[in-house]
N, C-alpha and C positions, 0 to 999 in steps of 0.2 A: 504494500500500500504506500502511496506516495505521501510525502509530507504535506503537500497542498490539499489532498483529500482529507487528511486528519485535521488540518486547521479549519477547513470548510465544515467538517462535521461538528467540531467543538463550537465554532462560531454560530452555526445554525441552531445547535442545541441551546446555547445561551440565549439566542434570539427568541426561541420558542418559550423558554422559561420567563424571560422578561415580558414578553407579550402577554402571556397568561396572567402574570401578576398585574400588569397595567390594565388589561381587559377586565379583570375581576374588579379592580378598584373603580374603573369607569362605569361598569354596569351597576355596581352598588350605588355609586353617586347618581346615576340616571334614575334608578328606582326611588331614590330618596328625594331628588330635586326636580325630576322631569324636565331637565334642561336639554334643548336641542344640541347644545355644545357637547355635553357628555355623551349623548346618543351618537353623535358624529365620531367622537373619539373611540367609543366602543365598536362602532362599525369599522373604523380604520383598523383597530386592533384585530378584528375578525378577519379582514382581508389580508393583513400582514401575516397573521397566523397561518392562513391557508398557504400563502406563498412560501413561508419558511418551513412549514411541515412538509410540503411537497419537495422542497430542496433537500431536507433531511432524509426523506424517503429515497430520493434518487441517489444521494451520496452514501446511504447506509444500508438500505433494505432491498432495493431492487437488484436481483442477482445479475442481470445483464448490464445495466447501466453503471453499477458500482465498479465492476471490473473494467468496463470501457473507460470510465472517468479516471480510474487509478492507473491505467496503462497506456491509453491511446491519446488522451488530451495533452497537447503540448504545454510546456511550462508557461509561456507567455499568456495563454488563455486562462490557465489556472490562477496565475498571479492576478489577472484582472478580476476574475470572479471572487477570489478570496479577499481582495482589497475591498470590494463592495460589501461582502459579508462582515468583515471586521469593522468597517466604518459604520455599518448598520448596528452592530453590537455595541459599539461605543456610543452611538446616538441613543439607542434604547436604554443603555445604562444611565446616561445623563438624564433622560426623560424619567426613568424610574426613580432616580435620586431626587429629582425635583418634585415628582408626584408624591413620594413617600415622606418628604420633608414637611 
């Protein structure tokens, strides 16, 4: 397994965890306040969760695509994908820190 695949798996797993925490908070706030803003945030979390869960599935569970990604994808493509996953992880961590504060 390539280093890039491992970094992508760790990053998308962290994204899924952060999104679940944020989505739970935003749904709770929507139930309490009935604000369109919190509903929008919860919907955003749901869509982002679908994207990251699919990426995690492709990188970890799909028997064909996991092998293909770990052996056939060139490093420049992996570097570009991983940069986006890591930047997203950092952004979600900051958003979680702000939300939980």
